[in-house]
C-alpha positions in Angstrom: 220.8 -128.9 14.8 218.4 -126.2 13.7 217.7 -122.8 15.3 214.1 -123.6 16.0 212.6 -125.3 19.1 209.8 -127.8 19.2 207.2 -125.5 20.7 205.4 -122.6 19.2 204.9 -119.3 21.1 201.2 -119.9 21.9 201.6 -123.4 23.3 204.7 -122.3 25.3 202.6 -119.5 26.9 199.7 -121.8 27.6 202.0 -124.3 29.3 203.6 -121.5 31.5 206.9 -121.4 29.6 208.6 -118.3 28.4 209.3 -118.3 24.7 212.7 -117.3 23.3 213.8 -118.7 20.0 217.1 -120.4 19.6 219.9 -118.4 18.0 222.3 -120.1 15.5 225.9 -119.1 16.2 227.4 -121.3 13.6 226.6 -124.4 11.6 227.3 -126.6 14.6 226.5 -124.3 17.6 223.1 -123.0 18.8 222.2 -120.8 21.8 218.9 -121.3 23.5 217.9 -118.8 26.2 216.1 -120.1 29.3 212.5 -121.2 28.6 211.0 -121.5 32.1 212.3 -118.4 33.8 213.6 -114.9 32.8 217.2 -115.7 33.8 219.3 -118.8 34.4 222.8 -120.2 34.7 224.7 -121.2 31.5 225.5 -124.6 30.3 227.4 -126.0 27.2 226.3 -129.4 25.9 228.2 -131.4 23.3 225.8 -133.7 21.4 226.4 -136.3 18.8 225.3 -135.7 15.2 221.5 -135.7 15.1 221.6 -138.7 12.7 223.4 -140.7 15.4 221.4 -139.5 18.4 218.2 -141.1 19.6 216.8 -141.0 23.1 214.8 -144.1 22.4 216.3 -146.2 19.6 213.2 -148.5 19.4 210.9 -145.6 18.5 210.9 -142.8 15.9 209.0 -140.6 18.2 209.6 -139.7 21.8 207.9 -137.8 24.6 211.2 -136.4 25.7 212.3 -133.1 24.2 215.8 -132.9 22.7 218.5 -131.9 25.2 218.7 -128.3 24.1 215.0 -127.8 24.9 215.1 -130.0 28.0 217.9 -128.0 29.7 216.3 -124.7 28.6 213.0 -125.7 30.2 214.9 -126.5 33.4 215.9 -122.8 33.4 219.4 -122.9 31.8 220.7 -120.8 29.0 222.1 -123.5 26.7 224.8 -123.6 24.1 224.5 -126.9 22.2 227.3 -128.1 19.9 226.7 -130.9 17.4 228.9 -132.7 14.9 231.9 -131.6 16.8 234.4 -134.1 15.3 237.5 -132.2 14.4 236.5 -128.9 16.1 239.1 -127.1 18.1 238.0 -127.4 21.8 239.5 -124.0 22.8 237.7 -122.1 19.9 234.4 -124.0 20.5 234.4 -123.3 24.2 235.4 -119.7 23.6 232.6 -119.1 21.2 230.1 -120.8 23.5 231.2 -119.0 26.6 231.2 -115.6 24.8 227.6 -116.2 23.7 226.6 -117.1 27.2 228.4 -114.1 28.7 226.8 -111.7 26.2 223.3 -113.0 26.9 221.4 -110.8 29.4 219.4 -113.8 30.5 222.5 -115.5 32.0 222.5 -114.9 35.8 226.0 -116.3 36.6 228.8 -115.0 34.4 231.8 -116.7 36.0 230.7 -120.3 36.2 229.3 -122.6 33.5 228.6 -126.3 33.3 229.9 -128.4 30.4 228.3 -131.8 29.5 229.5 -134.1 26.7 229.0 -137.5 25.3 232.7 -137.9 24.4 235.6 -135.6 23.9 238.2 -137.8 22.3 237.4 -136.4 18.8 237.8 -132.7 19.9 241.2 -131.3 19.2 243.2 -128.7 21.2 
């Protein structure tokens, strides 16, 4: 996952969205501030490797944004983790939660959502 989002600042402003670039926390972890409002709740999403992840496997293009941008447009501050095979779950969660807690744009600091495709390959 890269630290860029699929919109540029001018098109985001034209569409009524705020623009905050994503921040790379590590090779596998990216933080995206909310894109549709100044503050929002925090969410951690665990995604498969980009080479294994397709929203529409019959097409190489899609009208849906990737989950990082989708959730940020819904008003969430998002920490996205990719290629998490073999990562330590405690350290990964700690890094993601610290990033959300330190982001001024996160409105709720004591509750976060976690979404994942599968967790069997994440180790304690």
